[in-house]
Structure formats: structure tokens, C-alpha cells
A tleap script that builds the chain and sets N, CA, C and O, in Angstrom:
source leaprc.protein.ff14SB
mol = sequence {
  NMET GLU VAL ILE ASN GLY GLY LYS ALA ARG
  PRO GLY GLU THR ASP GLN GLN ILE ALA ARG
  ILE GLU GLN MET GLU LYS TYR LEU ASP ASP
  ALA LYS GLU ALA VAL LYS ASN VAL SER SER
  ALA LEU GLU ASP PHE MET GLU ALA GLN ASN
  LYS ILE ILE ALA LEU GLU HIE TYR TYR GLU
  GLY GLY CYS TRP LYS LYS ASP PHE GLU ASP
  ASP GLU ALA GLY LEU LEU PRO ASP TYR LEU
  LYS ARG GLY VAL LEU THR GLU ASP ALA ILE
  TYR ASP LEU LEU THR ASP ASN ASP GLU LEU
  LEU GLU ILE ILE SER MET ASP GLN PHE GLU
  LYS LEU CTRP
}
set mol.1.N position { -0.025 35.432 -16.631 }
set mol.1.CA position { 0.842 36.773 -16.484 }
set mol.1.C position { 0.659 37.443 -17.580 }
set mol.1.O position { 0.521 36.889 -18.670 }
set mol.2.N position { 0.637 38.739 -17.403 }
set mol.2.CA position { 0.655 39.812 -18.713 }
set mol.2.C position { 2.126 39.958 -19.105 }
set mol.2.O position { 3.134 39.790 -18.419 }
set mol.3.N position { 1.990 40.312 -20.374 }
set mol.3.CA position { 3.321 40.683 -20.841 }
set mol.3.C position { 3.474 41.778 -21.604 }
set mol.3.O position { 2.606 42.276 -22.322 }
set mol.4.N position { 4.753 42.215 -21.427 }
set mol.4.CA position { 4.744 43.556 -22.201 }
set mol.4.C position { 6.103 43.550 -22.994 }
set mol.4.O position { 6.888 42.603 -22.955 }
set mol.5.N position { 6.313 44.773 -23.764 }
set mol.5.CA position { 7.572 44.817 -24.445 }
set mol.5.C position { 7.985 43.806 -25.285 }
set mol.5.O position { 9.103 43.323 -25.105 }
set mol.6.N position { 7.326 43.431 -26.111 }
set mol.6.CA position { 7.455 42.173 -27.029 }
set mol.6.C position { 7.436 40.891 -26.443 }
set mol.6.O position { 8.150 40.054 -26.996 }
set mol.7.N position { 6.722 40.498 -25.348 }
set mol.7.CA position { 6.987 39.396 -24.851 }
set mol.7.C position { 7.856 39.071 -23.490 }
set mol.7.O position { 7.937 37.972 -22.943 }
set mol.8.N position { 8.481 40.292 -23.082 }
set mol.8.CA position { 9.239 40.102 -21.944 }
set mol.8.C position { 8.423 40.235 -20.648 }
set mol.8.O position { 7.451 40.981 -20.531 }
set mol.9.N position { 8.944 39.392 -19.635 }
set mol.9.CA position { 8.170 39.815 -18.447 }
set mol.9.C position { 8.488 41.078 -17.559 }
set mol.9.O position { 9.527 41.738 -17.603 }
set mol.10.N position { 7.453 41.278 -16.787 }
set mol.10.CA position { 7.656 42.362 -15.910 }
set mol.10.C position { 9.164 42.475 -15.087 }
set mol.10.O position { 9.805 41.431 -15.209 }
set mol.11.N position { 9.585 43.117 -14.593 }
set mol.11.CA position { 10.881 43.132 -13.752 }
set mol.11.C position { 10.393 42.243 -12.469 }
set mol.11.O position { 9.341 42.475 -11.874 }
set mol.12.N position { 11.219 41.287 -12.155 }
set mol.12.CA position { 11.050 40.451 -10.944 }
set mol.12.C position { 10.031 39.376 -11.057 }
set mol.12.O position { 9.893 38.640 -10.080 }
set mol.13.N position { 9.353 39.196 -12.033 }
set mol.13.CA position { 8.452 38.223 -12.486 }
set mol.13.C position { 9.043 36.826 -12.996 }
set mol.13.O position { 8.688 35.705 -12.633 }
set mol.14.N position { 9.936 37.134 -13.838 }
set mol.14.CA position { 10.914 35.919 -14.054 }
set mol.14.C position { 11.516 35.082 -13.312 }
set mol.14.O position { 11.602 33.887 -13.597 }
set mol.15.N position { 12.076 35.687 -12.118 }
set mol.15.CA position { 12.646 34.754 -11.345 }
set mol.15.C position { 11.583 34.120 -10.352 }
set mol.15.O position { 11.879 33.090 -9.747 }
set mol.16.N position { 10.341 34.731 -10.179 }
set mol.16.CA position { 9.114 34.178 -9.295 }
set mol.16.C position { 8.580 33.250 -10.211 }
set mol.16.O position { 8.163 32.146 -9.860 }
set mol.17.N position { 8.579 33.697 -11.483 }
set mol.17.CA position { 8.129 32.278 -12.506 }
set mol.17.C position { 8.799 31.222 -12.411 }
set mol.17.O position { 8.242 30.161 -12.129 }
set mol.18.N position { 10.272 31.318 -12.653 }
set mol.18.CA position { 10.934 30.152 -12.727 }
set mol.18.C position { 10.874 29.319 -11.512 }
set mol.18.O position { 10.686 28.103 -11.551 }
set mol.19.N position { 11.039 30.002 -10.435 }
set mol.19.CA position { 10.779 29.280 -9.085 }
set mol.19.C position { 9.791 28.620 -8.792 }
set mol.19.O position { 9.866 27.727 -7.948 }
set mol.20.N position { 8.532 28.952 -9.498 }
set mol.20.CA position { 7.246 28.473 -9.390 }
set mol.20.C position { 7.190 27.253 -10.374 }
set mol.20.O position { 6.779 26.165 -9.970 }
set mol.21.N position { 7.606 27.440 -11.676 }
set mol.21.CA position { 7.729 26.098 -12.473 }
set mol.21.C position { 8.745 25.241 -11.899 }
set mol.21.O position { 8.417 24.055 -11.879 }
set mol.22.N position { 9.829 25.498 -11.450 }
set mol.22.CA position { 10.619 24.391 -11.037 }
set mol.22.C position { 9.944 23.710 -9.756 }
set mol.22.O position { 10.250 22.541 -9.523 }
set mol.23.N position { 9.065 24.354 -8.931 }
set mol.23.CA position { 8.515 23.841 -7.861 }
set mol.23.C position { 7.452 23.021 -8.387 }
set mol.23.O position { 7.380 21.889 -7.908 }
set mol.24.N position { 6.525 23.378 -9.358 }
set mol.24.CA position { 5.524 22.610 -9.879 }
set mol.24.C position { 6.153 21.280 -10.439 }
set mol.24.O position { 5.738 20.158 -10.147 }
set mol.25.N position { 7.146 21.532 -11.232 }
set mol.25.CA position { 7.982 20.443 -12.061 }
set mol.25.C position { 8.316 19.118 -10.792 }
set mol.25.O position { 8.069 17.921 -10.939 }
set mol.26.N position { 8.872 19.713 -9.699 }
set mol.26.CA position { 9.153 18.955 -8.635 }
set mol.26.C position { 7.883 17.908 -8.172 }
set mol.26.O position { 7.943 16.679 -8.141 }
set mol.27.N position { 6.897 18.639 -7.877 }
set mol.27.CA position { 5.469 18.431 -7.530 }
set mol.27.C position { 4.961 17.124 -8.707 }
set mol.27.O position { 4.456 16.043 -8.401 }
set mol.28.N position { 5.224 17.541 -9.856 }
set mol.28.CA position { 4.812 16.512 -11.003 }
set mol.28.C position { 5.508 15.358 -10.825 }
set mol.28.O position { 4.923 14.286 -10.669 }
set mol.29.N position { 7.029 15.484 -10.834 }
set mol.29.CA position { 7.708 14.290 -10.777 }
set mol.29.C position { 7.357 13.391 -9.505 }
set mol.29.O position { 7.085 12.196 -9.617 }
set mol.30.N position { 7.383 14.008 -8.394 }
set mol.30.CA position { 7.050 13.283 -7.036 }
set mol.30.C position { 5.832 12.555 -7.350 }
set mol.30.O position { 5.867 11.327 -7.429 }
set mol.31.N position { 4.730 13.222 -7.541 }
set mol.31.CA position { 3.531 12.633 -7.708 }
set mol.31.C position { 3.312 11.711 -8.846 }
set mol.31.O position { 2.519 10.811 -8.570 }
set mol.32.N position { 3.758 11.684 -9.962 }
set mol.32.CA position { 4.066 10.591 -10.927 }
set mol.32.C position { 4.632 9.568 -10.301 }
set mol.32.O position { 4.079 8.468 -10.309 }
set mol.33.N position { 6.046 9.816 -9.544 }
set mol.33.CA position { 6.501 8.578 -8.726 }
set mol.33.C position { 5.631 7.884 -7.805 }
set mol.33.O position { 5.601 6.654 -7.798 }
set mol.34.N position { 4.900 8.602 -7.002 }
set mol.34.CA position { 4.145 8.004 -6.069 }
set mol.34.C position { 3.016 7.252 -6.480 }
set mol.34.O position { 2.718 6.198 -5.919 }
set mol.35.N position { 2.273 7.795 -7.562 }
set mol.35.CA position { 1.167 7.260 -8.189 }
set mol.35.C position { 1.621 5.775 -8.729 }
set mol.35.O position { 0.962 4.767 -8.474 }
set mol.36.N position { 2.802 5.764 -9.491 }
set mol.36.CA position { 3.534 4.758 -10.119 }
set mol.36.C position { 3.620 3.733 -8.906 }
set mol.36.O position { 2.936 2.711 -8.963 }
set mol.37.N position { 4.335 3.943 -7.953 }
set mol.37.CA position { 4.631 3.006 -6.771 }
set mol.37.C position { 3.409 2.412 -6.196 }
set mol.37.O position { 3.393 1.221 -5.887 }
set mol.38.N position { 2.173 3.335 -6.005 }
set mol.38.CA position { 0.809 2.889 -5.211 }
set mol.38.C position { 0.586 2.055 -6.651 }
set mol.38.O position { 0.736 0.858 -6.407 }
set mol.39.N position { 0.380 2.205 -7.605 }
set mol.39.CA position { -0.498 1.328 -8.723 }
set mol.39.C position { 0.341 -0.142 -8.682 }
set mol.39.O position { -0.285 -1.200 -8.630 }
set mol.40.N position { 1.697 -0.107 -8.709 }
set mol.40.CA position { 2.120 -1.170 -8.647 }
set mol.40.C position { 1.940 -2.085 -7.290 }
set mol.40.O position { 1.825 -3.310 -7.315 }
set mol.41.N position { 1.937 -1.323 -6.175 }
set mol.41.CA position { 1.752 -2.154 -4.737 }
set mol.41.C position { 0.409 -2.334 -4.642 }
set mol.41.O position { 0.087 -3.136 -3.766 }
set mol.42.N position { -0.842 -1.647 -5.516 }
set mol.42.CA position { -2.045 -2.354 -5.615 }
set mol.42.C position { -2.211 -3.530 -6.195 }
set mol.42.O position { -2.896 -4.454 -5.755 }
set mol.43.N position { -1.502 -3.512 -7.330 }
set mol.43.CA position { -1.612 -4.766 -8.284 }
set mol.43.C position { -0.942 -6.184 -7.256 }
set mol.43.O position { -1.218 -7.379 -7.356 }
set mol.44.N position { -0.140 -5.599 -6.439 }
set mol.44.CA position { 0.436 -6.840 -5.565 }
set mol.44.C position { -0.636 -7.207 -4.746 }
set mol.44.O position { -1.128 -8.332 -4.659 }
set mol.45.N position { -0.915 -6.360 -4.247 }
set mol.45.CA position { -2.044 -6.224 -3.075 }
set mol.45.C position { -3.223 -7.256 -3.634 }
set mol.45.O position { -3.488 -8.295 -3.031 }
set mol.46.N position { -3.840 -6.888 -4.745 }
set mol.46.CA position { -5.038 -7.388 -5.344 }
set mol.46.C position { -4.668 -8.902 -5.652 }
set mol.46.O position { -5.457 -9.818 -5.418 }
set mol.47.N position { -3.389 -9.093 -6.201 }
set mol.47.CA position { -3.008 -10.292 -6.290 }
set mol.47.C position { -2.984 -11.455 -5.240 }
set mol.47.O position { -3.268 -12.644 -5.383 }
set mol.48.N position { -2.537 -10.720 -4.083 }
set mol.48.CA position { -2.604 -11.490 -2.759 }
set mol.48.C position { -3.610 -11.835 -2.178 }
set mol.48.O position { -3.592 -12.595 -1.210 }
set mol.49.N position { -5.003 -11.157 -2.848 }
set mol.49.CA position { -6.199 -11.425 -2.029 }
set mol.49.C position { -6.603 -12.839 -2.037 }
set mol.49.O position { -7.328 -13.111 -1.081 }
set mol.50.N position { -6.372 -13.747 -2.768 }
set mol.50.CA position { -6.637 -15.010 -3.206 }
set mol.50.C position { -5.799 -15.856 -1.910 }
set mol.50.O position { -6.374 -16.542 -1.064 }
set mol.51.N position { -4.487 -15.651 -1.978 }
set mol.51.CA position { -3.882 -16.038 -0.826 }
set mol.51.C position { -4.254 -15.833 0.562 }
set mol.51.O position { -3.938 -16.577 1.491 }
set mol.52.N position { -4.959 -14.756 0.641 }
set mol.52.CA position { -5.091 -14.201 1.921 }
set mol.52.C position { -6.739 -14.961 2.208 }
set mol.52.O position { -7.182 -15.227 3.326 }
set mol.53.N position { -7.145 -15.100 1.456 }
set mol.53.CA position { -8.775 -15.867 1.629 }
set mol.53.C position { -8.398 -17.214 1.947 }
set mol.53.O position { -8.999 -17.809 2.841 }
set mol.54.N position { -7.166 -17.932 1.106 }
set mol.54.CA position { -6.918 -19.058 1.455 }
set mol.54.C position { -6.328 -19.427 3.061 }
set mol.54.O position { -6.456 -20.496 3.657 }
set mol.55.N position { -5.714 -18.298 3.490 }
set mol.55.CA position { -5.246 -18.173 4.584 }
set mol.55.C position { -6.269 -18.279 5.852 }
set mol.55.O position { -6.250 -18.930 6.896 }
set mol.56.N position { -7.156 -17.354 5.286 }
set mol.56.CA position { -8.369 -17.195 6.148 }
set mol.56.C position { -9.208 -18.562 6.463 }
set mol.56.O position { -9.608 -18.866 7.587 }
set mol.57.N position { -9.381 -19.233 5.433 }
set mol.57.CA position { -10.217 -20.601 5.453 }
set mol.57.C position { -9.163 -21.659 6.285 }
set mol.57.O position { -9.547 -22.513 7.085 }
set mol.58.N position { -7.979 -21.441 5.967 }
set mol.58.CA position { -7.023 -22.555 6.682 }
set mol.58.C position { -7.255 -22.165 8.350 }
set mol.58.O position { -7.623 -22.926 9.245 }
set mol.59.N position { -6.959 -20.925 8.424 }
set mol.59.CA position { -7.107 -20.468 9.995 }
set mol.59.C position { -8.532 -20.856 10.740 }
set mol.59.O position { -8.623 -21.556 11.748 }
set mol.60.N position { -9.377 -20.382 10.182 }
set mol.60.CA position { -10.892 -20.813 10.694 }
set mol.60.C position { -11.442 -21.983 10.450 }
set mol.60.O position { -12.507 -22.302 10.978 }
set mol.61.N position { -10.824 -22.724 9.666 }
set mol.61.CA position { -11.582 -24.158 9.264 }
set mol.61.C position { -11.078 -25.327 9.946 }
set mol.61.O position { -11.518 -26.415 9.573 }
set mol.62.N position { -10.317 -25.293 10.788 }
set mol.62.CA position { -9.942 -26.460 11.642 }
set mol.62.C position { -8.367 -26.872 11.752 }
set mol.62.O position { -7.650 -27.099 12.726 }
set mol.63.N position { -8.085 -26.872 10.100 }
set mol.63.CA position { -6.716 -27.323 9.889 }
set mol.63.C position { -5.563 -26.543 10.415 }
set mol.63.O position { -4.447 -27.059 10.474 }
set mol.64.N position { -5.783 -25.343 10.790 }
set mol.64.CA position { -4.730 -24.479 11.543 }
set mol.64.C position { -4.243 -25.044 12.975 }
set mol.64.O position { -3.117 -25.220 13.441 }
set mol.65.N position { -5.769 -25.297 13.577 }
set mol.65.CA position { -5.589 -25.682 15.257 }
set mol.65.C position { -5.138 -27.059 15.035 }
set mol.65.O position { -4.231 -27.317 15.827 }
set mol.66.N position { -5.425 -28.059 14.252 }
set mol.66.CA position { -4.644 -29.390 14.284 }
set mol.66.C position { -3.062 -29.182 13.778 }
set mol.66.O position { -2.230 -29.950 14.259 }
set mol.67.N position { -2.639 -28.201 12.857 }
set mol.67.CA position { -1.310 -28.180 12.846 }
set mol.67.C position { -0.693 -27.449 13.872 }
set mol.67.O position { 0.508 -27.638 14.063 }
set mol.68.N position { -1.363 -26.578 14.625 }
set mol.68.CA position { -0.838 -25.922 15.623 }
set mol.68.C position { -0.522 -27.002 16.921 }
set mol.68.O position { 0.525 -27.037 17.567 }
set mol.69.N position { -1.740 -27.880 17.116 }
set mol.69.CA position { -1.547 -28.978 18.146 }
set mol.69.C position { -0.488 -30.027 17.822 }
set mol.69.O position { 0.212 -30.623 18.641 }
set mol.70.N position { -0.484 -30.141 16.649 }
set mol.70.CA position { 0.755 -31.142 16.265 }
set mol.70.C position { 2.137 -30.841 16.470 }
set mol.70.O position { 3.041 -31.618 16.780 }
set mol.71.N position { 2.190 -29.350 16.210 }
set mol.71.CA position { 3.623 -28.678 16.328 }
set mol.71.C position { 3.778 -28.516 17.898 }
set mol.71.O position { 4.907 -28.560 18.387 }
set mol.72.N position { 2.836 -28.360 18.565 }
set mol.72.CA position { 3.308 -28.028 20.055 }
set mol.72.C position { 3.472 -29.588 20.538 }
set mol.72.O position { 4.110 -29.740 21.579 }
set mol.73.N position { 3.031 -30.605 19.979 }
set mol.73.CA position { 2.942 -32.066 20.489 }
set mol.73.C position { 4.557 -32.452 20.115 }
set mol.73.O position { 5.089 -33.410 20.675 }
set mol.74.N position { 5.214 -31.714 19.227 }
set mol.74.CA position { 6.333 -32.104 18.615 }
set mol.74.C position { 6.356 -33.121 17.669 }
set mol.74.O position { 7.240 -33.977 17.651 }
set mol.75.N position { 5.174 -33.063 16.661 }
set mol.75.CA position { 4.917 -34.232 15.614 }
set mol.75.C position { 5.715 -33.498 14.354 }
set mol.75.O position { 5.810 -34.221 13.362 }
set mol.76.N position { 6.215 -32.369 14.254 }
set mol.76.CA position { 6.265 -31.736 12.973 }
set mol.76.C position { 7.742 -31.776 13.104 }
set mol.76.O position { 8.347 -31.834 14.174 }
set mol.77.N position { 8.307 -31.736 11.830 }
set mol.77.CA position { 9.911 -31.812 11.792 }
set mol.77.C position { 10.584 -30.369 12.476 }
set mol.77.O position { 9.963 -29.314 12.608 }
set mol.78.N position { 11.546 -30.531 12.741 }
set mol.78.CA position { 12.316 -29.255 13.040 }
set mol.78.C position { 12.830 -28.089 12.183 }
set mol.78.O position { 13.082 -26.936 12.533 }
set mol.79.N position { 12.931 -28.699 10.907 }
set mol.79.CA position { 13.394 -27.705 9.998 }
set mol.79.C position { 12.404 -26.987 9.175 }
set mol.79.O position { 12.737 -26.143 8.343 }
set mol.80.N position { 10.929 -27.400 9.464 }
set mol.80.CA position { 9.849 -26.615 9.067 }
set mol.80.C position { 9.581 -25.085 9.555 }
set mol.80.O position { 9.445 -24.724 10.724 }
set mol.81.N position { 9.546 -24.429 8.616 }
set mol.81.CA position { 9.491 -23.022 8.839 }
set mol.81.C position { 7.637 -23.220 9.387 }
set mol.81.O position { 6.825 -23.994 8.879 }
set mol.82.N position { 7.401 -22.285 10.499 }
set mol.82.CA position { 6.362 -22.434 10.833 }
set mol.82.C position { 5.756 -21.290 11.321 }
set mol.82.O position { 4.860 -21.435 12.152 }
set mol.83.N position { 6.166 -19.862 10.859 }
set mol.83.CA position { 5.435 -18.585 11.290 }
set mol.83.C position { 4.131 -18.703 11.088 }
set mol.83.O position { 3.467 -18.054 11.896 }
set mol.84.N position { 3.441 -19.379 10.192 }
set mol.84.CA position { 1.961 -19.602 9.741 }
set mol.84.C position { 1.323 -20.279 11.175 }
set mol.84.O position { 0.101 -20.168 11.275 }
set mol.85.N position { 1.912 -20.853 12.104 }
set mol.85.CA position { 1.377 -21.804 13.343 }
set mol.85.C position { 1.418 -20.584 14.567 }
set mol.85.O position { 0.865 -20.916 15.615 }
set mol.86.N position { 1.964 -19.338 14.531 }
set mol.86.CA position { 1.996 -18.657 15.617 }
set mol.86.C position { 0.628 -18.075 15.791 }
set mol.86.O position { -0.016 -17.861 14.764 }
set mol.87.N position { 0.106 -17.794 16.936 }
set mol.87.CA position { -1.062 -17.564 17.143 }
set mol.87.C position { -1.756 -16.274 16.506 }
set mol.87.O position { -2.946 -16.167 16.209 }
set mol.88.N position { -0.802 -15.371 16.370 }
set mol.88.CA position { -1.421 -14.198 15.766 }
set mol.88.C position { -0.775 -13.491 14.453 }
set mol.88.O position { -0.917 -12.297 14.186 }
set mol.89.N position { -0.195 -14.232 13.841 }
set mol.89.CA position { 0.460 -14.090 12.502 }
set mol.89.C position { -0.676 -14.009 11.295 }
set mol.89.O position { -0.567 -13.100 10.473 }
set mol.90.N position { -1.672 -14.879 11.198 }
set mol.90.CA position { -2.671 -14.866 10.211 }
set mol.90.C position { -3.637 -13.933 10.678 }
set mol.90.O position { -4.235 -13.184 9.906 }
set mol.91.N position { -3.847 -13.948 12.119 }
set mol.91.CA position { -5.025 -13.090 12.532 }
set mol.91.C position { -4.623 -11.664 12.362 }
set mol.91.O position { -5.393 -10.872 11.818 }
set mol.92.N position { -3.543 -11.329 12.768 }
set mol.92.CA position { -2.790 -9.742 12.349 }
set mol.92.C position { -2.867 -9.627 10.872 }
set mol.92.O position { -3.236 -8.506 10.523 }
set mol.93.N position { -2.662 -10.333 10.041 }
set mol.93.CA position { -2.569 -10.273 8.480 }
set mol.93.C position { -4.156 -10.037 8.330 }
set mol.93.O position { -4.452 -8.894 7.984 }
set mol.94.N position { -5.091 -10.821 8.508 }
set mol.94.CA position { -6.149 -10.704 8.096 }
set mol.94.C position { -6.783 -9.287 8.704 }
set mol.94.O position { -7.548 -8.678 7.957 }
set mol.95.N position { -6.542 -8.807 9.840 }
set mol.95.CA position { -7.225 -7.488 10.403 }
set mol.95.C position { -6.278 -6.416 9.718 }
set mol.95.O position { -6.793 -5.301 9.800 }
set mol.96.N position { -5.166 -6.408 9.127 }
set mol.96.CA position { -4.491 -5.298 8.466 }
set mol.96.C position { -4.995 -5.468 6.921 }
set mol.96.O position { -5.171 -4.418 6.304 }
set mol.97.N position { -5.184 -6.403 6.407 }
set mol.97.CA position { -5.768 -6.576 5.108 }
set mol.97.C position { -7.213 -6.123 5.130 }
set mol.97.O position { -7.650 -5.622 4.094 }
set mol.98.N position { -8.085 -6.247 6.280 }
set mol.98.CA position { -9.310 -5.601 6.148 }
set mol.98.C position { -9.353 -4.105 6.332 }
set mol.98.O position { -10.188 -3.375 5.797 }
set mol.99.N position { -8.328 -3.686 7.183 }
set mol.99.CA position { -8.263 -1.899 7.412 }
set mol.99.C position { -7.661 -1.582 5.907 }
set mol.99.O position { -8.032 -0.452 5.590 }
set mol.100.N position { -6.978 -2.101 5.024 }
set mol.100.CA position { -6.380 -1.614 4.103 }
set mol.100.C position { -7.563 -1.668 3.113 }
set mol.100.O position { -7.811 -0.640 2.482 }
set mol.101.N position { -8.255 -2.682 2.933 }
set mol.101.CA position { -9.483 -2.589 2.063 }
set mol.101.C position { -10.468 -1.722 2.302 }
set mol.101.O position { -11.208 -1.392 1.376 }
set mol.102.N position { -10.630 -1.240 3.513 }
set mol.102.CA position { -11.579 -0.216 3.916 }
set mol.102.C position { -10.882 1.246 3.503 }
set mol.102.O position { -11.619 2.160 3.134 }
set mol.103.N position { -9.523 1.421 3.573 }
set mol.103.CA position { -9.019 2.597 3.338 }
set mol.103.C position { -9.150 3.063 1.666 }
set mol.103.O position { -9.335 4.161 1.140 }
set mol.104.N position { -8.964 1.706 1.122 }
set mol.104.CA position { -8.970 1.756 -0.465 }
set mol.104.C position { -10.232 2.094 -1.268 }
set mol.104.O position { -10.369 2.344 -2.465 }
set mol.105.N position { -11.227 2.021 -0.133 }
set mol.105.CA position { -12.511 1.915 -0.697 }
set mol.105.C position { -13.234 3.354 -1.222 }
set mol.105.O position { -13.143 4.155 -0.292 }
set mol.106.N position { -13.680 3.750 -1.976 }
set mol.106.CA position { -14.181 5.073 -2.473 }
set mol.106.C position { -14.473 5.877 -1.302 }
set mol.106.O position { -14.002 7.002 -1.137 }
set mol.107.N position { -15.220 5.318 -0.522 }
set mol.107.CA position { -15.592 6.301 0.703 }
set mol.107.C position { -14.354 6.703 1.348 }
set mol.107.O position { -14.111 7.897 1.524 }
set mol.108.N position { -13.540 5.768 1.719 }
set mol.108.CA position { -12.285 6.469 2.498 }
set mol.108.C position { -11.654 7.522 1.852 }
set mol.108.O position { -11.196 8.492 2.455 }
set mol.109.N position { -11.608 7.360 0.565 }
set mol.109.CA position { -10.516 8.348 -0.512 }
set mol.109.C position { -11.543 9.634 -0.507 }
set mol.109.O position { -11.006 10.740 -0.562 }
set mol.110.N position { -13.269 9.561 -0.435 }
set mol.110.CA position { -13.806 10.798 -0.320 }
set mol.110.C position { -13.574 11.815 0.841 }
set mol.110.O position { -13.622 13.045 0.842 }
set mol.111.N position { -13.281 10.825 1.926 }
set mol.111.CA position { -12.983 11.733 3.284 }
set mol.111.C position { -11.881 12.474 3.324 }
set mol.111.O position { -11.776 13.365 4.167 }
set mol.112.N position { -10.774 12.181 2.304 }
set mol.112.CA position { -9.646 12.901 2.503 }
set mol.112.C position { -9.636 14.158 1.764 }
set mol.112.O position { -8.745 14.980 1.978 }
set mol.113.N position { -10.751 14.415 0.731 }
set mol.113.CA position { -10.938 15.819 0.053 }
set mol.113.C position { -12.109 16.506 0.859 }
set mol.113.O position { -12.489 17.637 0.554 }
savepdb mol mol.pdb
quit
């Protein structure tokens, strides 16, 4: 912005400038918060990868099928939490995980621009 009269803004520019600065300040605050949140979520996501790999081995390695069959036969205690034995829980997680890994790859980010 060009200044005149010893540093004073042209008439009408000050209001526009203040509005612009306030808007950009809000963008900065919002973007900083979003980056902080995503950074934290990515750390959690990366830490979960070893657990996801273990679940994949459990699901595909035969142990899941035996546990599932034993549960169906009533051989496991009633108090046991068994969400892992539902037929879609691990499969859906693995699918969602693969999709997220693809999204966060650099190739996917480049497509955004």
C-alpha cells in the first residue's frame, strides 16, 4: 500500500486494510490449529501401525478363524469383549488404514494442488 501525508493511509484504505488483516489473522489461527491437530493425529496413526500389522497377521494367519469358531461354539466366556471377532471389524479397519496411507502419500497431496 502506498502511504501519503507522513504515513497516513488514503481515505477508505484503513477500513479495508483492517478487515484484510483481521481475516488473514483468522486464517492463520485456524490453519495453525488444523496443522497442530493433524500433526497429533498423524503421530497417533503412525504409532497404531504396529497394532494394525498385528491385527492383520491375526486375521489372516488362522488364529482369528479358530477364535471365531470357538466363540460360535460357545467355548469362550460371556464376559469377553469380542468386537475383534466380528466378521467385518478387522477387514474394515485394514481397508480404512490402506485408504488413509494412500491419502497421506505425497502423490495424493500433490493432486490437491
